[in-house]
C-alpha positions as CSV (number, residue, x, y, z in Angstrom):
1,X,6.5,8.3,1.0
2,X,7.6,11.6,-1.1
3,X,9.2,9.3,-4.0
4,X,6.2,7.4,-3.9
5,X,3.9,10.0,-4.5
6,X,6.2,11.4,-7.4
7,X,6.2,8.1,-8.8
8,X,2.4,7.9,-8.9
9,X,1.9,11.4,-10.2
10,X,4.4,10.9,-12.9
11,X,2.9,7.9,-14.0
12,X,-0.7,9.4,-14.2
13,X,-3.4,8.3,-12.4
14,X,-5.4,5.1,-13.9
15,X,-8.8,4.5,-13.2
16,X,-8.0,0.6,-12.6
17,X,-5.7,1.2,-9.7
18,X,-8.3,4.0,-8.0
19,X,-10.8,1.2,-8.2
20,X,-7.9,-1.0,-6.5
21,X,-6.9,1.5,-4.4
22,X,-10.5,2.2,-2.7
23,X,-10.7,-1.6,-2.1
24,X,-7.6,-1.6,0.0
25,X,-7.9,-1.9,4.0
26,X,-5.6,-2.6,6.3
27,X,-7.1,-4.8,9.8
28,X,-5.3,-4.0,12.6
29,X,-6.2,-5.7,15.6
30,X,-6.1,-3.2,19.0
31,X,-3.2,-5.0,20.4
32,X,-1.0,-4.5,17.3
33,X,-1.4,-0.6,17.0
34,X,1.7,0.3,19.2
35,X,3.8,-2.0,17.2
36,X,2.3,-0.5,13.7
37,X,3.3,3.3,15.0
38,X,6.7,2.4,15.6
39,X,7.0,1.2,11.8
40,X,7.3,3.2,9.0
41,X,4.4,3.8,6.7
42,X,3.9,0.9,4.5
43,X,4.3,2.3,0.6
44,X,1.1,0.7,-0.5
45,X,-0.5,2.9,1.5
46,X,0.6,5.8,-0.7
47,X,-1.8,5.5,-3.6
48,X,-3.6,7.5,-6.5
49,X,-5.9,8.9,-3.2
50,X,-2.8,10.7,-2.1
51,X,-2.6,12.4,-5.2
52,X,-5.9,13.4,-5.1
53,X,-5.4,14.9,-1.7
54,X,-2.9,17.2,-2.9
55,X,-5.3,18.0,-6.3
56,X,-8.0,18.4,-4.1
57,X,-6.8,21.2,-1.5
58,X,-4.9,22.6,-4.1
59,X,-1.3,21.8,-2.4
60,X,1.7,22.3,-4.4
61,X,3.9,19.1,-4.8
62,X,7.0,20.8,-5.7
63,X,8.4,20.7,-1.9
64,X,8.4,16.4,-2.5
65,X,11.7,17.0,-4.8
66,X,13.4,18.7,-2.3
67,X,15.6,17.0,0.9
68,X,13.1,16.6,3.5
69,X,15.7,18.6,5.7
70,X,14.9,21.6,3.5
71,X,11.2,21.5,3.6
72,X,10.4,23.7,6.9
73,X,12.3,26.7,4.6
74,X,10.6,26.1,1.4
75,X,7.3,28.1,0.7
76,X,5.3,25.1,-0.8
77,X,5.7,23.4,2.1
78,X,5.0,26.0,4.8
79,X,1.7,26.6,2.7
80,X,0.7,23.1,2.3
81,X,1.2,22.6,6.3
82,X,-0.9,25.7,7.1
83,X,-3.8,24.3,4.8
84,X,-3.6,20.7,6.5
85,X,-3.3,22.1,10.2
86,X,-7.0,24.2,9.7
87,X,-8.4,20.9,8.2
88,X,-10.9,19.8,10.7
89,X,-10.9,15.8,10.7
90,X,-14.4,14.0,11.7
91,X,-15.2,10.6,11.9
92,X,-18.6,10.7,10.8
93,X,-18.8,6.8,11.1
94,X,-17.6,6.9,15.1
95,X,-19.9,10.0,15.6
96,X,-23.3,8.5,14.4
97,X,-22.1,5.3,16.2
98,X,-21.7,6.8,19.5
99,X,-25.2,8.8,18.5
100,X,-27.1,6.0,18.1
101,X,-26.1,4.1,21.3
102,X,-26.5,7.0,23.4
103,X,-30.1,7.2,22.1
104,X,-30.6,3.6,22.5
105,X,-29.6,3.5,26.1
106,X,-31.6,6.4,26.7
107,X,-34.6,4.7,25.2
108,X,-33.8,1.1,26.2
109,X,-33.8,1.7,30.4
110,X,-32.7,4.0,32.3
111,X,-31.7,1.6,35.4
112,X,-27.6,1.7,35.3
113,X,-27.7,-2.0,36.4
114,X,-30.0,-2.8,33.6
115,X,-27.7,-1.0,31.2
116,X,-24.5,-2.5,32.6
117,X,-26.2,-6.1,32.3
118,X,-27.2,-5.6,28.4
119,X,-23.5,-4.5,27.9
120,X,-22.2,-7.8,29.7
121,X,-24.5,-9.8,27.1
122,X,-23.1,-8.1,24.4
123,X,-19.4,-8.7,25.3
124,X,-20.2,-12.4,26.0
125,X,-22.1,-12.6,22.3
126,X,-18.9,-11.0,20.4
127,X,-16.2,-13.6,22.7
128,X,-18.8,-16.0,21.5
129,X,-19.3,-15.0,17.9
130,X,-16.0,-13.1,17.0
131,X,-17.2,-12.9,13.6
132,X,-19.7,-10.6,12.5
133,X,-20.6,-11.8,8.8
134,X,-23.5,-14.4,7.7
135,X,-21.0,-17.0,7.0
136,X,-19.6,-17.1,10.4
137,X,-23.1,-17.1,12.4
138,X,-24.4,-19.8,9.5
139,X,-21.4,-21.9,10.8
140,X,-21.8,-21.5,14.0
141,X,-25.5,-22.2,13.8
142,X,-25.3,-25.2,11.5
143,X,-23.0,-27.0,14.1
């Protein structure tokens, strides 16, 4: 990973590459998560955005030139680790989704039996229509 970040840093940040990087998306099924966690991180995940992370938080990349076994005694690494451990990670989309569902649930019905019934209907619908795109729904509708 360090080599890839340094390569990108030396090549410079290309705006075309930035656009391609922002379009990258890895779709991971829930069942594949454990397998993914046991593998090395794919180098394709290291991009211009990785360099921007260092720049945004004013983290020195100097320690990346050294052997990883020496990082723990390197000042730049210790400073970078301090910065990163103080960051709060927030998944705004997920939090908004949960809040929206809670509000909907409270307004929809107060009866637990009815809530469970609605959740079962939604679950059955998702099994029947696994894709959420218009294309999939149109194909299903036109059958």
